A tleap script that builds the chain and sets N, CA, C and O, in Angstrom:
source leaprc.protein.ff14SB
mol = sequence {
  NMET GLY THR VAL THR MET TYR SER THR THR
  TRP CYS GLY TYR CYS ARG ARG LEU LYS GLY
  GLN LEU GLU ARG GLU GLY ILE ALA PHE THR
  GLU VAL ASP ILE GLU LEU ASN PRO ASP ALA
  ALA THR LEU VAL GLU GLN ALA ASN GLY GLY
  ASN GLN THR VAL PRO THR VAL VAL ILE ALA
  PRO ARG ASP GLY GLY ALA GLU VAL THR MET
  THR ASN PRO SER LEU ALA GLN VAL LYS GLN
  ALA LEU ALA CVAL
}
set mol.1.N position { 14.605 53.350 -0.665 }
set mol.1.CA position { 14.950 52.468 -0.203 }
set mol.1.C position { 14.341 51.226 0.460 }
set mol.1.O position { 14.074 51.519 1.625 }
set mol.2.N position { 13.959 49.735 0.133 }
set mol.2.CA position { 12.779 49.188 0.804 }
set mol.2.C position { 12.980 48.724 2.508 }
set mol.2.O position { 13.908 48.869 3.303 }
set mol.3.N position { 11.758 48.167 2.591 }
set mol.3.CA position { 12.390 48.030 4.141 }
set mol.3.C position { 12.354 46.175 4.917 }
set mol.3.O position { 11.622 45.191 5.017 }
set mol.4.N position { 13.382 46.562 5.203 }
set mol.4.CA position { 13.720 45.422 5.650 }
set mol.4.C position { 13.639 44.777 7.242 }
set mol.4.O position { 13.957 45.475 8.205 }
set mol.5.N position { 13.198 43.433 7.389 }
set mol.5.CA position { 12.959 42.788 8.516 }
set mol.5.C position { 14.095 41.518 8.767 }
set mol.5.O position { 14.412 40.679 7.923 }
set mol.6.N position { 14.523 41.604 9.928 }
set mol.6.CA position { 15.657 40.298 10.175 }
set mol.6.C position { 14.725 39.608 11.178 }
set mol.6.O position { 14.124 40.143 12.111 }
set mol.7.N position { 14.717 38.380 10.829 }
set mol.7.CA position { 14.104 37.603 11.982 }
set mol.7.C position { 15.214 36.774 12.382 }
set mol.7.O position { 15.997 36.166 11.652 }
set mol.8.N position { 15.161 36.856 14.142 }
set mol.8.CA position { 16.743 36.244 14.545 }
set mol.8.C position { 16.634 35.656 16.294 }
set mol.8.O position { 15.647 35.503 17.013 }
set mol.9.N position { 17.982 35.446 16.532 }
set mol.9.CA position { 17.394 35.127 18.181 }
set mol.9.C position { 18.521 35.714 18.692 }
set mol.9.O position { 19.362 36.125 17.893 }
set mol.10.N position { 18.742 35.858 20.131 }
set mol.10.CA position { 19.715 36.456 20.707 }
set mol.10.C position { 21.160 35.534 20.677 }
set mol.10.O position { 22.344 35.828 20.514 }
set mol.11.N position { 20.622 34.613 20.856 }
set mol.11.CA position { 21.916 33.635 20.938 }
set mol.11.C position { 22.555 33.354 19.538 }
set mol.11.O position { 23.621 32.746 19.453 }
set mol.12.N position { 21.948 33.764 18.557 }
set mol.12.CA position { 22.496 33.616 17.089 }
set mol.12.C position { 23.953 34.500 16.757 }
set mol.12.O position { 23.804 35.720 16.829 }
set mol.13.N position { 25.241 34.049 16.428 }
set mol.13.CA position { 26.454 34.932 16.157 }
set mol.13.C position { 26.012 35.299 14.246 }
set mol.13.O position { 26.428 36.310 13.679 }
set mol.14.N position { 25.480 34.659 13.830 }
set mol.14.CA position { 25.299 35.170 11.923 }
set mol.14.C position { 24.420 36.596 13.059 }
set mol.14.O position { 24.843 37.636 13.563 }
set mol.15.N position { 23.322 36.029 13.049 }
set mol.15.CA position { 22.569 37.380 13.710 }
set mol.15.C position { 23.130 38.489 13.824 }
set mol.15.O position { 23.286 39.357 12.964 }
set mol.16.N position { 23.575 38.469 15.353 }
set mol.16.CA position { 24.496 39.718 15.868 }
set mol.16.C position { 25.618 39.704 14.609 }
set mol.16.O position { 25.448 40.902 14.385 }
set mol.17.N position { 26.589 39.333 13.644 }
set mol.17.CA position { 27.237 39.593 12.609 }
set mol.17.C position { 26.371 40.577 12.039 }
set mol.17.O position { 26.607 41.764 12.263 }
set mol.18.N position { 25.341 40.218 11.290 }
set mol.18.CA position { 24.455 40.700 10.061 }
set mol.18.C position { 23.947 42.206 10.554 }
set mol.18.O position { 23.901 43.269 9.935 }
set mol.19.N position { 23.532 41.814 12.115 }
set mol.19.CA position { 23.297 43.320 12.770 }
set mol.19.C position { 24.093 44.188 13.009 }
set mol.19.O position { 23.525 45.262 13.207 }
set mol.20.N position { 25.153 44.231 13.086 }
set mol.20.CA position { 26.345 45.066 13.121 }
set mol.20.C position { 26.471 45.572 12.048 }
set mol.20.O position { 26.360 46.794 11.950 }
set mol.21.N position { 26.763 44.696 10.828 }
set mol.21.CA position { 26.952 45.323 9.725 }
set mol.21.C position { 26.150 46.293 9.309 }
set mol.21.O position { 26.507 47.464 9.181 }
set mol.22.N position { 24.835 45.782 9.038 }
set mol.22.CA position { 23.396 46.991 9.155 }
set mol.22.C position { 23.965 47.807 9.320 }
set mol.22.O position { 24.659 48.414 8.505 }
set mol.23.N position { 23.742 48.090 10.821 }
set mol.23.CA position { 24.069 49.472 11.334 }
set mol.23.C position { 25.188 49.954 11.241 }
set mol.23.O position { 25.352 51.174 11.262 }
set mol.24.N position { 26.335 48.964 11.100 }
set mol.24.CA position { 27.424 50.193 10.276 }
set mol.24.C position { 27.343 50.840 9.108 }
set mol.24.O position { 28.183 51.617 8.653 }
set mol.25.N position { 26.051 50.427 8.493 }
set mol.25.CA position { 26.229 50.501 6.746 }
set mol.25.C position { 24.613 51.564 6.908 }
set mol.25.O position { 23.983 51.986 5.939 }
set mol.26.N position { 24.289 51.767 8.190 }
set mol.26.CA position { 22.936 52.702 8.208 }
set mol.26.C position { 21.352 52.150 7.038 }
set mol.26.O position { 20.440 52.788 6.512 }
set mol.27.N position { 21.747 50.626 7.075 }
set mol.27.CA position { 20.872 50.523 6.428 }
set mol.27.C position { 19.535 49.914 7.554 }
set mol.27.O position { 19.426 48.773 8.004 }
set mol.28.N position { 18.785 50.898 7.750 }
set mol.28.CA position { 17.489 50.619 8.907 }
set mol.28.C position { 16.798 49.081 8.515 }
set mol.28.O position { 16.579 48.746 7.351 }
set mol.29.N position { 16.493 48.201 9.733 }
set mol.29.CA position { 16.115 47.154 10.209 }
set mol.29.C position { 15.254 46.903 11.061 }
set mol.29.O position { 15.630 47.019 12.227 }
set mol.30.N position { 13.936 46.512 10.841 }
set mol.30.CA position { 13.859 45.995 12.233 }
set mol.30.C position { 13.658 44.157 12.330 }
set mol.30.O position { 13.325 43.337 11.475 }
set mol.31.N position { 14.002 44.029 13.657 }
set mol.31.CA position { 14.744 43.013 14.604 }
set mol.31.C position { 13.467 42.347 14.888 }
set mol.31.O position { 12.507 43.110 14.996 }
set mol.32.N position { 13.212 40.909 15.053 }
set mol.32.CA position { 12.387 39.940 15.424 }
set mol.32.C position { 12.823 38.679 15.800 }
set mol.32.O position { 12.975 37.662 15.122 }
set mol.33.N position { 13.000 38.889 16.962 }
set mol.33.CA position { 13.111 37.874 17.968 }
set mol.33.C position { 11.742 36.433 17.785 }
set mol.33.O position { 10.637 36.307 18.313 }
set mol.34.N position { 12.458 35.623 16.863 }
set mol.34.CA position { 11.409 34.476 16.631 }
set mol.34.C position { 10.981 33.519 17.971 }
set mol.34.O position { 9.962 32.827 17.979 }
set mol.35.N position { 12.095 33.617 19.284 }
set mol.35.CA position { 11.807 33.039 20.348 }
set mol.35.C position { 10.706 33.697 20.751 }
set mol.35.O position { 10.020 33.171 21.628 }
set mol.36.N position { 10.431 34.601 20.357 }
set mol.36.CA position { 9.659 35.637 21.688 }
set mol.36.C position { 8.313 35.909 20.651 }
set mol.36.O position { 7.289 36.223 21.258 }
set mol.37.N position { 8.237 35.850 19.628 }
set mol.37.CA position { 7.062 35.733 18.711 }
set mol.37.C position { 6.855 34.588 17.884 }
set mol.37.O position { 7.509 34.328 16.874 }
set mol.38.N position { 5.721 33.774 18.455 }
set mol.38.CA position { 5.521 32.566 17.289 }
set mol.38.C position { 4.941 32.339 16.076 }
set mol.38.O position { 4.816 31.262 15.492 }
set mol.39.N position { 4.583 33.476 15.725 }
set mol.39.CA position { 4.311 34.158 14.124 }
set mol.39.C position { 5.042 34.346 13.354 }
set mol.39.O position { 4.773 34.166 12.167 }
set mol.40.N position { 6.382 34.833 13.833 }
set mol.40.CA position { 7.558 34.944 13.228 }
set mol.40.C position { 8.239 33.584 13.156 }
set mol.40.O position { 8.744 33.130 12.129 }
set mol.41.N position { 8.211 33.044 14.208 }
set mol.41.CA position { 9.191 31.524 14.535 }
set mol.41.C position { 8.302 30.665 12.938 }
set mol.41.O position { 9.040 30.164 12.090 }
set mol.42.N position { 7.273 30.632 12.809 }
set mol.42.CA position { 6.081 30.171 11.718 }
set mol.42.C position { 6.198 30.465 10.197 }
set mol.42.O position { 5.920 29.800 9.199 }
set mol.43.N position { 6.729 31.744 10.392 }
set mol.43.CA position { 6.920 32.347 9.150 }
set mol.43.C position { 8.642 32.520 8.730 }
set mol.43.O position { 8.869 33.159 7.703 }
set mol.44.N position { 9.765 31.996 9.462 }
set mol.44.CA position { 10.853 31.774 8.866 }
set mol.44.C position { 10.672 30.220 8.772 }
set mol.44.O position { 11.404 29.805 7.875 }
set mol.45.N position { 9.950 29.187 9.381 }
set mol.45.CA position { 9.941 27.667 9.606 }
set mol.45.C position { 9.404 27.500 7.752 }
set mol.45.O position { 9.828 26.680 6.939 }
set mol.46.N position { 8.480 28.468 7.564 }
set mol.46.CA position { 7.962 28.514 6.196 }
set mol.46.C position { 9.318 28.662 4.775 }
set mol.46.O position { 9.594 28.042 3.748 }
set mol.47.N position { 9.764 29.674 5.405 }
set mol.47.CA position { 10.708 29.900 4.466 }
set mol.47.C position { 11.986 29.012 4.256 }
set mol.47.O position { 12.926 29.265 3.504 }
set mol.48.N position { 11.842 28.001 5.012 }
set mol.48.CA position { 13.225 27.352 5.340 }
set mol.48.C position { 12.674 26.349 5.582 }
set mol.48.O position { 12.610 26.188 6.801 }
set mol.49.N position { 12.106 25.350 4.872 }
set mol.49.CA position { 11.768 24.154 4.708 }
set mol.49.C position { 11.553 23.457 5.813 }
set mol.49.O position { 11.901 22.283 5.939 }
set mol.50.N position { 10.714 24.415 7.061 }
set mol.50.CA position { 9.999 23.633 8.521 }
set mol.50.C position { 11.599 24.030 9.274 }
set mol.50.O position { 11.605 23.903 10.498 }
set mol.51.N position { 12.558 24.366 8.803 }
set mol.51.CA position { 13.417 24.703 9.950 }
set mol.51.C position { 13.429 26.373 10.394 }
set mol.51.O position { 13.119 27.298 9.643 }
set mol.52.N position { 13.804 26.473 11.596 }
set mol.52.CA position { 13.879 27.984 11.973 }
set mol.52.C position { 15.595 28.345 11.969 }
set mol.52.O position { 16.238 28.516 13.005 }
set mol.53.N position { 16.030 28.401 10.918 }
set mol.53.CA position { 17.358 28.913 10.274 }
set mol.53.C position { 17.141 30.560 10.598 }
set mol.53.O position { 16.108 31.078 10.174 }
set mol.54.N position { 18.058 31.334 11.307 }
set mol.54.CA position { 18.586 32.571 11.475 }
set mol.54.C position { 19.612 32.852 11.212 }
set mol.54.O position { 20.529 32.059 11.429 }
set mol.55.N position { 19.865 34.230 10.582 }
set mol.55.CA position { 19.088 35.047 10.582 }
set mol.55.C position { 18.118 34.660 9.206 }
set mol.55.O position { 18.577 34.073 8.226 }
set mol.56.N position { 16.681 35.108 9.333 }
set mol.56.CA position { 15.890 35.155 7.911 }
set mol.56.C position { 15.601 36.506 7.339 }
set mol.56.O position { 14.581 37.009 7.810 }
set mol.57.N position { 16.104 37.081 6.625 }
set mol.57.CA position { 15.956 38.426 6.110 }
set mol.57.C position { 14.685 38.555 4.997 }
set mol.57.O position { 14.655 37.804 4.022 }
set mol.58.N position { 13.763 39.457 5.204 }
set mol.58.CA position { 12.619 39.770 4.246 }
set mol.58.C position { 12.814 41.290 4.001 }
set mol.58.O position { 12.985 42.151 4.864 }
set mol.59.N position { 12.750 41.467 2.530 }
set mol.59.CA position { 13.069 42.879 2.159 }
set mol.59.C position { 11.830 42.752 1.291 }
set mol.59.O position { 11.502 41.822 0.555 }
set mol.60.N position { 10.940 44.422 1.662 }
set mol.60.CA position { 10.101 44.283 0.541 }
set mol.60.C position { 10.563 45.885 -0.053 }
set mol.60.O position { 10.911 46.937 0.483 }
set mol.61.N position { 10.408 45.540 -1.076 }
set mol.61.CA position { 10.869 46.660 -2.037 }
set mol.61.C position { 9.769 48.059 -1.800 }
set mol.61.O position { 8.568 47.846 -1.633 }
set mol.62.N position { 10.359 49.558 -1.807 }
set mol.62.CA position { 9.673 50.749 -2.071 }
set mol.62.C position { 8.873 50.538 -2.678 }
set mol.62.O position { 7.795 50.766 -2.129 }
set mol.63.N position { 8.791 50.039 -4.017 }
set mol.63.CA position { 7.835 49.989 -5.367 }
set mol.63.C position { 6.441 49.049 -5.073 }
set mol.63.O position { 5.401 48.936 -5.722 }
set mol.64.N position { 6.857 48.480 -3.910 }
set mol.64.CA position { 5.881 47.282 -4.068 }
set mol.64.C position { 5.622 45.803 -4.655 }
set mol.64.O position { 4.682 45.009 -4.629 }
set mol.65.N position { 6.835 45.827 -5.163 }
set mol.65.CA position { 7.118 44.578 -5.999 }
set mol.65.C position { 7.453 43.340 -4.977 }
set mol.65.O position { 7.480 43.546 -3.763 }
set mol.66.N position { 7.714 42.012 -5.546 }
set mol.66.CA position { 7.672 41.113 -4.674 }
set mol.66.C position { 8.427 40.882 -3.512 }
set mol.66.O position { 9.522 41.443 -3.558 }
set mol.67.N position { 8.246 40.350 -2.654 }
set mol.67.CA position { 8.859 40.619 -1.543 }
set mol.67.C position { 10.490 39.490 -1.556 }
set mol.67.O position { 10.301 38.452 -2.190 }
set mol.68.N position { 11.701 39.605 -1.048 }
set mol.68.CA position { 12.792 38.818 -1.091 }
set mol.68.C position { 12.707 38.143 0.134 }
set mol.68.O position { 12.154 38.702 1.081 }
set mol.69.N position { 13.227 36.903 0.257 }
set mol.69.CA position { 13.486 36.124 1.313 }
set mol.69.C position { 15.165 35.669 1.531 }
set mol.69.O position { 15.655 34.804 0.804 }
set mol.70.N position { 15.820 36.223 2.406 }
set mol.70.CA position { 17.020 35.327 2.057 }
set mol.70.C position { 17.373 35.017 3.613 }
set mol.70.O position { 17.200 35.725 4.605 }
set mol.71.N position { 18.068 33.385 3.456 }
set mol.71.CA position { 18.484 32.685 4.722 }
set mol.71.C position { 19.838 33.276 5.145 }
set mol.71.O position { 20.666 33.149 4.242 }
set mol.72.N position { 20.328 33.902 6.275 }
set mol.72.CA position { 22.087 34.171 5.976 }
set mol.72.C position { 22.365 34.557 5.198 }
set mol.72.O position { 23.169 33.920 4.518 }
set mol.73.N position { 21.916 35.844 4.745 }
set mol.73.CA position { 22.873 36.365 3.741 }
set mol.73.C position { 24.020 37.278 4.160 }
set mol.73.O position { 24.292 37.665 5.297 }
set mol.74.N position { 24.529 37.497 3.209 }
set mol.74.CA position { 25.739 38.486 3.271 }
set mol.74.C position { 25.353 39.896 3.322 }
set mol.74.O position { 24.257 40.230 2.872 }
set mol.75.N position { 26.264 40.867 3.898 }
set mol.75.CA position { 26.056 42.485 3.638 }
set mol.75.C position { 25.782 42.848 2.135 }
set mol.75.O position { 25.169 43.837 1.733 }
set mol.76.N position { 26.307 41.942 1.449 }
set mol.76.CA position { 26.561 42.353 0.151 }
set mol.76.C position { 25.132 42.097 -0.356 }
set mol.76.O position { 24.625 43.084 -0.890 }
set mol.77.N position { 24.396 41.026 -0.308 }
set mol.77.CA position { 23.186 40.128 -0.735 }
set mol.77.C position { 21.945 41.277 -0.503 }
set mol.77.O position { 21.021 41.700 -1.198 }
set mol.78.N position { 22.427 41.521 0.793 }
set mol.78.CA position { 21.516 42.552 1.113 }
set mol.78.C position { 21.161 43.697 0.695 }
set mol.78.O position { 19.996 44.088 0.622 }
set mol.79.N position { 22.123 44.297 0.399 }
set mol.79.CA position { 22.463 45.723 -0.398 }
set mol.79.C position { 21.965 45.246 -1.958 }
set mol.79.O position { 21.280 46.037 -2.607 }
set mol.80.N position { 22.191 44.440 -2.311 }
set mol.80.CA position { 21.495 44.363 -3.915 }
set mol.80.C position { 20.397 43.709 -3.866 }
set mol.80.O position { 19.784 43.448 -4.901 }
set mol.81.N position { 19.995 43.361 -2.740 }
set mol.81.CA position { 18.334 43.114 -3.093 }
set mol.81.C position { 17.589 44.375 -2.610 }
set mol.81.O position { 16.358 44.384 -2.620 }
set mol.82.N position { 18.468 45.691 -2.088 }
set mol.82.CA position { 17.824 46.939 -1.588 }
set mol.82.C position { 17.966 47.921 -2.738 }
set mol.82.O position { 17.524 49.070 -2.763 }
set mol.83.N position { 18.604 47.336 -3.623 }
set mol.83.CA position { 19.047 47.941 -4.998 }
set mol.83.C position { 18.417 47.636 -5.935 }
set mol.83.O position { 18.732 48.064 -7.046 }
set mol.84.N position { 17.429 46.872 -5.768 }
set mol.84.CA position { 16.421 46.207 -6.829 }
set mol.84.C position { 15.666 47.049 -7.618 }
set mol.84.O position { 14.882 46.583 -8.444 }
savepdb mol mol.pdb
quit
């Protein structure tokens, strides 16, 4: 399985929902609060046309392939990206 990084904020309901779904499915992830990490906020802005849209999820495949970046993905989309 690849590595999952979820960029979020503490107040984001979509972030809380996705976090809970990932935990229930046993999918390990690293959560980064963009309000506490300026570099993470910049990464999220670059991925979202200048907007700090969360959750932004970055999946690095275990085979070293290209990273996949998704904005507010569903659990199914995350699982599909991990299966590649």
